[in-house]
ZAKOL-942261 format. One record per residue (C-alpha): residue number from 1; residue in one letter; x, y, z. Coordinates in nm, 2 decimals. Example, Ala and Ser with C-alpha at 12.3 -4.5 7.8 and 13.67 -1.06 7.14 Angstrom:
! ZAKOL-942261
1 a 1.23 -0.45 0.78
2 s 1.37 -0.11 0.71
! end
This chain:
! ZAKOL-942261
1 x -0.01 0.01 -0.02
2 x 0.16 0.36 -0.09
3 x 0.11 0.65 0.12
4 x 0.14 1.02 0.09
5 x 0.33 1.26 0.38
6 x 0.51 1.59 0.40
7 x 0.88 1.53 0.37
8 x 1.04 1.59 0.72
9 x 1.45 1.65 0.78
10 x 1.46 1.24 0.87
11 x 1.42 1.20 0.52
12 x 1.73 1.39 0.38
13 x 1.97 1.07 0.34
14 x 1.67 0.88 0.12
15 x 1.58 1.14 -0.07
16 x 1.96 1.24 -0.14
17 x 2.02 0.86 -0.20
18 x 1.72 0.82 -0.46
19 x 1.86 1.19 -0.61
20 x 2.25 1.05 -0.70
21 x 2.07 0.78 -0.94
22 x 1.98 1.08 -1.15
23 x 2.19 1.31 -1.37
24 x 2.46 1.11 -1.36
25 x 2.49 1.15 -1.00
26 x 2.47 1.54 -1.07
27 x 2.13 1.65 -0.94
28 x 2.04 1.92 -0.80
29 x 1.81 1.83 -0.52
30 x 2.04 1.74 -0.23
31 x 2.20 2.12 -0.26
32 x 1.85 2.27 -0.25
33 x 1.68 2.04 -0.01
34 x 1.76 2.23 0.30
35 x 1.54 2.53 0.15
36 x 1.28 2.34 0.00
37 x 1.23 2.19 0.36
38 x 1.21 2.49 0.52
39 x 1.02 2.69 0.25
40 x 0.66 2.79 0.44
41 x 0.51 2.87 0.11
42 x 0.61 2.53 -0.05
43 x 0.61 2.15 0.05
44 x 0.77 1.81 -0.04
45 x 0.61 1.53 -0.06
46 x 0.71 1.19 -0.04
47 x 0.58 0.85 -0.13
48 x 0.63 0.52 0.11
49 x 0.57 0.17 0.03
50 x 0.61 -0.12 0.30
51 x 0.78 0.15 0.51
52 x 1.03 0.25 0.19
53 x 1.06 0.59 0.07
54 x 1.01 0.53 -0.29
55 x 0.96 0.88 -0.48
56 x 0.93 1.25 -0.35
57 x 0.87 1.65 -0.55
58 x 0.76 1.93 -0.44
59 x 0.54 2.23 -0.51
60 x 0.52 2.60 -0.42
61 x 0.43 2.94 -0.56
62 x 0.63 3.15 -0.79
63 x 0.37 3.44 -0.81
64 x 0.01 3.42 -0.60
65 x -0.23 3.21 -0.74
66 x 0.05 3.08 -0.99
67 x 0.18 2.73 -0.86
68 x 0.47 2.57 -0.95
69 x 0.54 2.17 -0.95
70 x 0.91 2.05 -0.95
71 x 1.20 1.79 -0.84
72 x 0.97 1.48 -0.91
73 x 1.23 1.22 -0.83
74 x 1.15 0.81 -0.82
75 x 1.40 0.51 -0.73
76 x 1.48 0.33 -1.04
77 x 1.35 -0.02 -0.91
78 x 0.96 0.18 -0.87
79 x 0.94 0.35 -1.20
80 x 0.62 0.28 -1.37
81 x 0.46 0.18 -1.09
82 x 0.18 0.49 -1.12
83 x 0.37 0.62 -0.80
84 x 0.46 0.98 -1.00
85 x 0.06 0.96 -1.11
86 x -0.07 0.96 -0.72
87 x 0.19 1.24 -0.61
88 x 0.07 1.47 -0.90
89 x -0.29 1.37 -0.84
90 x -0.19 1.50 -0.46
91 x -0.05 1.81 -0.60
92 x -0.34 1.90 -0.81
93 x -0.61 1.83 -0.56
94 x -0.38 2.03 -0.32
95 x -0.38 2.37 -0.55
96 x -0.70 2.31 -0.65
97 x -0.83 2.35 -0.25
98 x -0.57 2.66 -0.22
99 x -0.74 2.85 -0.54
100 x -0.43 2.85 -0.77
101 x -0.56 2.96 -1.09
102 x -0.25 2.82 -1.30
103 x -0.01 2.54 -1.25
104 x 0.35 2.57 -1.39
105 x 0.63 2.30 -1.47
106 x 0.96 2.22 -1.67
107 x 1.13 1.93 -1.81
108 x 1.40 1.84 -2.05
109 x 1.35 1.71 -2.35
110 x 1.45 1.37 -2.30
111 x 1.27 1.29 -1.99
112 x 0.96 1.09 -2.21
113 x 0.80 0.92 -1.91
114 x 0.74 1.25 -1.72
115 x 0.68 1.43 -2.05
116 x 0.37 1.14 -2.08
117 x 0.27 1.15 -1.70
118 x 0.26 1.56 -1.77
119 x 0.04 1.55 -2.10
120 x -0.19 1.26 -1.93
121 x -0.29 1.52 -1.65
122 x -0.41 1.77 -1.89
123 x -0.11 2.00 -1.92
124 x -0.03 2.20 -2.26
125 x 0.32 2.32 -2.41
126 x 0.34 2.67 -2.36
127 x 0.69 2.78 -2.43
128 x 1.03 2.62 -2.52
129 x 1.39 2.70 -2.46
130 x 1.73 2.62 -2.57
131 x 1.94 2.58 -2.22
132 x 2.27 2.71 -2.29
133 x 2.60 2.71 -2.05
134 x 2.97 2.79 -2.04
135 x 3.11 2.59 -1.80
136 x 3.45 2.71 -1.57
137 x 3.70 2.58 -1.85
138 x 3.48 2.70 -2.13
139 x 3.71 2.92 -2.38
140 x 3.44 3.18 -2.36
141 x 3.50 3.22 -2.02
142 x 3.87 3.38 -2.08
143 x 3.69 3.63 -2.28
144 x 3.51 3.85 -2.10
145 x 3.62 4.19 -1.97
146 x 3.44 4.50 -1.80
147 x 3.27 4.72 -2.06
148 x 3.23 5.10 -1.92
149 x 2.90 5.15 -2.09
150 x 2.73 4.87 -1.87
151 x 2.51 5.03 -1.59
152 x 2.26 4.95 -1.38
153 x 1.91 5.03 -1.52
154 x 1.58 5.12 -1.32
155 x 1.33 4.85 -1.25
156 x 1.05 5.07 -1.44
157 x 1.28 5.12 -1.73
158 x 1.37 4.74 -1.73
159 x 1.00 4.64 -1.71
160 x 0.90 4.85 -2.00
161 x 1.21 4.70 -2.21
162 x 1.13 4.34 -2.12
163 x 0.76 4.35 -2.22
164 x 0.86 4.51 -2.54
165 x 1.12 4.28 -2.64
166 x 1.15 4.00 -2.90
167 x 1.25 3.71 -2.64
168 x 0.93 3.75 -2.44
169 x 0.76 3.77 -2.74
170 x 0.91 3.41 -2.80
171 x 0.88 3.30 -2.50
172 x 0.50 3.35 -2.52
173 x 0.56 3.59 -2.22
174 x 0.74 3.36 -1.98
175 x 1.06 3.48 -1.79
176 x 1.31 3.23 -1.65
177 x 1.51 3.19 -1.33
178 x 1.71 2.90 -1.38
179 x 1.47 2.60 -1.47
180 x 1.16 2.77 -1.32
181 x 0.91 3.01 -1.56
182 x 0.70 3.29 -1.43
183 x 0.42 3.45 -1.67
184 x 0.61 3.81 -1.67
185 x 0.28 4.01 -1.69
186 x 0.13 3.87 -1.42
187 x 0.36 4.08 -1.18
188 x 0.68 4.20 -1.36
189 x 0.77 4.40 -0.99
190 x 0.79 4.05 -0.81
191 x 0.94 3.85 -1.09
192 x 1.25 4.10 -1.14
193 x 1.27 4.15 -0.73
194 x 1.43 3.83 -0.77
195 x 1.71 3.90 -0.96
196 x 2.08 4.04 -0.82
197 x 2.15 4.29 -1.12
198 x 1.96 4.45 -1.42
199 x 2.21 4.56 -1.67
200 x 2.20 4.75 -1.95
201 x 2.36 4.96 -2.22
202 x 2.22 5.31 -2.29
203 x 2.28 5.54 -2.62
204 x 2.17 5.84 -2.62
205 x 1.96 5.81 -2.37
206 x 1.77 5.48 -2.49
207 x 1.78 5.09 -2.37
208 x 1.96 4.93 -2.64
209 x 2.05 4.64 -2.45
210 x 1.97 4.46 -2.11
211 x 2.08 4.17 -1.91
212 x 1.88 4.00 -1.58
213 x 2.10 3.82 -1.35
214 x 1.93 3.63 -1.07
215 x 2.13 3.37 -0.84
216 x 2.12 3.01 -0.92
217 x 1.79 2.84 -0.80
218 x 2.07 2.52 -0.78
219 x 2.39 2.61 -0.71
220 x 2.60 2.86 -0.51
221 x 2.88 2.81 -0.76
222 x 2.64 2.89 -1.06
223 x 2.58 3.25 -1.23
224 x 2.20 3.25 -1.40
225 x 2.17 3.45 -1.68
226 x 1.74 3.51 -1.69
227 x 1.71 3.77 -1.95
228 x 1.91 3.90 -2.20
229 x 1.78 4.11 -2.50
230 x 1.86 4.42 -2.72
231 x 2.08 4.48 -3.01
232 x 2.34 4.29 -3.12
233 x 2.63 4.44 -3.02
234 x 2.49 4.55 -2.70
235 x 2.39 4.18 -2.67
236 x 2.75 4.11 -2.69
237 x 2.95 4.39 -2.44
238 x 2.68 4.26 -2.20
239 x 2.72 3.88 -2.20
240 x 3.14 3.95 -2.21
241 x 3.05 4.19 -1.92
242 x 2.86 3.91 -1.66
243 x 3.12 3.66 -1.79
244 x 3.38 3.92 -1.62
245 x 3.19 3.93 -1.33
246 x 3.12 3.57 -1.33
247 x 3.49 3.44 -1.31
248 x 3.50 3.24 -0.99
249 x 3.16 3.05 -1.06
250 x 3.17 2.72 -1.18
251 x 2.88 2.78 -1.44
252 x 2.75 3.05 -1.62
253 x 2.40 2.91 -1.75
254 x 2.07 3.06 -1.92
255 x 1.73 2.98 -2.06
256 x 1.69 3.13 -2.40
257 x 1.35 3.10 -2.60
258 x 1.26 2.96 -2.92
259 x 1.02 2.82 -3.10
260 x 0.92 2.71 -3.45
261 x 0.78 3.05 -3.55
262 x 1.07 3.30 -3.34
263 x 1.36 3.31 -3.08
264 x 1.51 3.53 -2.91
265 x 1.76 3.77 -3.06
266 x 2.06 3.66 -2.80
267 x 2.07 3.31 -2.96
268 x 2.26 3.38 -3.30
269 x 2.49 3.60 -3.06
270 x 2.57 3.32 -2.82
271 x 2.61 3.06 -3.03
272 x 2.88 3.31 -3.23
273 x 3.06 3.33 -2.92
274 x 3.11 2.96 -2.85
275 x 2.87 2.91 -2.58
276 x 2.79 2.51 -2.53
277 x 2.40 2.33 -2.59
278 x 2.29 1.99 -2.53
279 x 2.09 1.98 -2.84
280 x 2.26 2.20 -3.13
281 x 2.05 2.50 -3.04
282 x 1.74 2.33 -3.10
283 x 1.44 2.33 -2.82
284 x 1.52 2.13 -2.55
285 x 1.33 2.26 -2.23
286 x 0.94 2.28 -2.21
287 x 0.77 2.50 -2.02
288 x 0.36 2.34 -1.91
289 x 0.07 2.52 -1.79
290 x -0.29 2.38 -1.73
291 x -0.56 2.51 -1.52
292 x -0.65 2.32 -1.16
! end
């Protein structure tokens, strides 16, 4: 018989054990688990069979009324047992009680089993991204330098730029923060309040490029570029500037929107500069949503 309950600190060793079998042992969950367990706005649910923890997942709220599901993991020995479906059903019922008006989640293209469950539960793909990174030993990491034209951008100016950007259009209105994605127009100020830097370049008083950096939600050793758009030369200058600032980080990562019809302007610059991708610059991270 399967039972579901809220995770406690005593579950950490078993959760970490399951995570060690994900992503070739490089799963991010152990690094964020303490924060997850301490976060009063969300909960980690575990599934127990015959006294053994076999699966877990987390839910929270990115914005008021906008629920987010993440971190679903199952012991490989218990896959295809329906446990993920049971946790999903529990989460859906919970957010319905809490009167959330929309639920979101993201997944990688190779995660076919999860995509099957996601779509079976009525989620619809609403945005797609290319995951791009530069590890510490990548050639591009040696090409960063400070740019005198880069300046901090006031919040309202950043909001206006993003709302009118090709990137936001290509993402169907979603703003990434690592592997989480918020509907930007729902509360632009709250979304950007989670950013550490709003950096821009102006020409004749007009903003021609904007880059938003937020702390990584997965690892303290990572720099997460959450938005970059503008004129090609400004994009390149902003990227080289942030690479310089991120000299000591293990990884610089970003999600760049691309779909069948359009893509973010930065994608070509990133390709030309030698950033690394996992899927030949084709979309490989998908955002799904549904109503409760």
